[in-house]
C-alpha positions in Angstrom: 88.0 117.3 100.4 88.8 113.4 100.8 88.8 111.0 97.9 87.3 107.2 97.9 88.7 104.4 95.7 87.1 101.5 94.5 88.2 98.4 93.7 87.6 94.7 93.0 89.8 91.7 93.8 89.5 88.9 91.3 91.7 85.8 92.9 92.1 82.4 89.8 92.1 79.1 90.9 95.7 78.5 91.3 96.0 81.0 93.8 93.0 79.4 95.7 94.5 75.9 95.6 97.7 77.7 96.9 97.0 79.8 99.5 94.1 80.1 102.2 93.8 83.8 101.7 94.4 86.9 100.1 93.6 90.8 100.4 94.8 93.7 98.4 95.8 96.9 99.5 97.1 99.9 97.9 99.4 102.7 98.1 99.0 106.1 96.8 101.5 108.5 96.2 100.8 111.9 93.5 103.6 113.6 90.9 104.1 116.1 93.6 105.1 113.4 95.7 102.6 113.5 98.3 101.4 110.4 99.8 98.1 109.6 100.8 96.7 107.4 103.6 93.6 105.6 103.7 91.3 103.7 105.6 89.2 101.0 104.8 85.7 100.5 104.4 84.6 96.9 104.5 84.6 95.1 101.5 81.8 92.7 100.2 82.2 89.8 97.9 81.7 85.9 97.3 81.4 83.4 100.4 84.6 82.4 100.2 86.6 86.2 100.7 88.3 85.6 97.3 86.5 87.4 94.8 86.0 90.8 96.8 85.1 94.4 95.8 86.6 97.1 98.0 86.9 100.7 99.0 89.3 102.7 101.0 89.1 106.3 102.0 91.7 108.8 101.6 93.1 112.2 102.8 92.6 115.1 101.2 93.9 115.6 97.4 96.5 118.1 97.1 94.5 120.4 94.5 97.9 121.0 92.7 98.4 117.1 91.9 97.8 116.0 88.7 98.8 112.4 88.5 97.6 109.8 91.3 100.0 106.6 91.3 98.2 103.6 92.8 100.6 100.9 94.1 98.5 97.3 94.6 100.2 95.0 97.3 98.6 91.5 97.0 99.2 89.9 100.5 98.8 86.1 100.2 97.9 83.9 103.7 98.5 80.6 104.7 96.7 80.1 108.0 99.1 77.6 110.3 97.9 77.4 114.3 100.6 79.7 114.7 99.0 82.6 112.7 95.5 81.7 112.3 94.9 78.9 114.9 94.6 75.5 114.3 90.7 73.9 114.7 87.9 75.1 112.4 84.4 74.7 114.4 81.6 73.8 112.6 77.8 74.8 112.5 77.4 70.8 113.7 79.4 71.0 116.6 82.3 68.6 115.1 85.8 69.9 115.0 88.2 69.6 111.8 91.9 70.4 111.5 92.3 73.0 108.5 94.1 71.8 105.9 97.7 73.2 105.5 99.0 74.0 102.2 102.6 73.1 101.6 103.9 76.5 100.8 107.9 75.7 102.0 106.8 77.0 105.2 105.7 80.2 104.0 103.2 81.4 105.9 102.5 84.6 104.4 104.2 86.7 100.5 103.5 90.3 99.5 103.5 90.7 95.8 103.6 94.7 94.6 102.5 95.2 91.2 103.4 97.9 88.8 102.0 101.5 89.4 98.4 102.3 87.8 99.1 105.5 87.3 95.6 108.0 87.0 95.6 111.7 85.2 93.5 114.2 87.5 91.1 116.3 85.5 90.6 119.7 87.0 
């Protein structure tokens, strides 16, 4: 049987002030060396997309596994005309430029956090 992981992302104001977008993805493997592929199931949260609740469905769990290792990958984005478009159209029909955050010309950064170990009960 497949398994589903539910998780939340809560983004600090410091990160919000330095990046336009943030998302979190999970990599999961077990103590037997199996790597589990997953498919994201939509998320929900606040309107600005920084504080979100996510879930991801993974393939069948090996019945002999006793521990899962969950590795969170945090992706930080700066929207530029090259990766996101350069104009935002508002509800009233006016246009405005998307503000650029000075991140030394970086438009993306990935941070890999330490593994979270989950002991499986049989």
